C-alpha positions in Angstrom: 23.0 46.7 -9.1 19.4 45.6 -9.5 20.0 41.9 -9.2 22.4 42.3 -6.3 20.5 45.1 -4.5 19.6 42.9 -1.5 23.1 41.8 -0.9 24.6 45.2 -1.6 22.1 46.7 0.8 23.7 44.7 3.6 27.2 45.4 2.5 26.6 49.2 2.0 24.3 49.5 5.0 21.9 51.4 2.7 18.1 50.8 2.2 17.4 48.6 -0.8 15.2 51.2 -2.3 18.2 53.5 -2.7 20.2 50.8 -4.5 17.2 50.0 -6.8 16.9 53.7 -7.6 20.6 53.9 -8.4 20.2 50.8 -10.7 17.2 52.3 -12.5 19.0 55.6 -13.0 22.0 53.8 -14.4 19.8 51.8 -16.8 18.0 55.0 -17.9 21.4 56.7 -18.5 22.6 53.7 -20.5 19.6 53.7 -22.7 19.6 57.4 -23.3 23.3 57.7 -24.0 23.2 54.6 -26.3 20.3 56.1 -28.2 22.4 59.2 -28.7 25.5 57.3 -29.7 23.6 55.5 -32.4 22.5 58.7 -34.1 24.6 60.2 -36.9 23.7 63.7 -35.7 22.8 64.5 -32.2 20.7 67.6 -31.4 22.4 70.1 -29.1 19.5 70.1 -26.7 19.9 66.3 -26.1 23.7 66.7 -25.5 23.0 69.5 -23.0 20.3 67.4 -21.4 22.8 64.6 -21.0 25.3 67.0 -19.4 22.7 68.4 -17.0 21.5 65.0 -16.1 25.0 63.7 -15.4 26.0 66.8 -13.4 22.8 66.6 -11.4 23.2 62.9 -10.7 26.8 63.4 -9.7 25.8 66.1 -7.2 23.0 63.9 -5.8 25.4 61.0 -5.3 27.8 63.2 -3.3 24.9 64.8 -1.4 23.5 61.3 -0.6 26.9 60.3 0.7 27.0 63.4 3.0 23.5 62.7 4.3 24.1 59.0 4.8 27.6 59.4 6.4 26.2 58.3 9.8 24.5 55.1 8.6 26.2 53.9 5.4 29.2 51.6 5.5 32.6 52.6 4.1 31.7 50.6 1.0 28.4 52.4 0.5 30.0 55.8 1.0 32.8 54.9 -1.4 30.3 53.8 -4.0 28.3 57.0 -3.7 31.3 59.3 -3.7 33.0 57.4 -6.5 29.9 57.4 -8.7 29.3 61.0 -8.0 32.9 61.9 -8.9 32.9 59.7 -12.0 29.6 61.0 -13.4 30.5 64.6 -12.5 33.8 64.3 -14.4 31.9 62.7 -17.3 29.5 65.7 -17.4 32.5 68.0 -17.6 34.0 66.1 -20.5 30.7 66.0 -22.3 30.3 69.7 -21.9 33.8 70.5 -23.2 33.3 68.1 -26.1 29.7 69.0 -26.8 30.2 70.2 -30.4 32.2 67.1 -31.3 29.6 64.9 -29.7 27.0 66.3 -32.0 28.6 64.7 -35.1 31.1 62.1 -33.9 30.3 58.7 -35.3 30.2 55.4 -33.4 32.1 52.8 -35.5 32.9 49.2 -34.9 36.5 50.2 -34.5 35.6 52.4 -31.5 33.5 49.8 -29.7 
């Protein structure tokens, strides 16, 4: 997303700053979730923070799609709505599995 933001800005008919922001949020999510995955035990507060962050991001993506409907291309809207739905669903799964996520181990077999 970050390396292709200029090209995607034209394809999506969205400002480059929005795409850079999405890329930064995705990197932050990856770093945070990876740091959680590497722990043997994960504090409940960090799992809840992950769920809240994902639910918030999902909502913001869908809201951005609604606000940008008049200017964004079909590809841009599809990206925003798709990411919003994916991340929202992920938040729901994380919430339902929050107790298991506290102690589930990442093994080389699950990678």
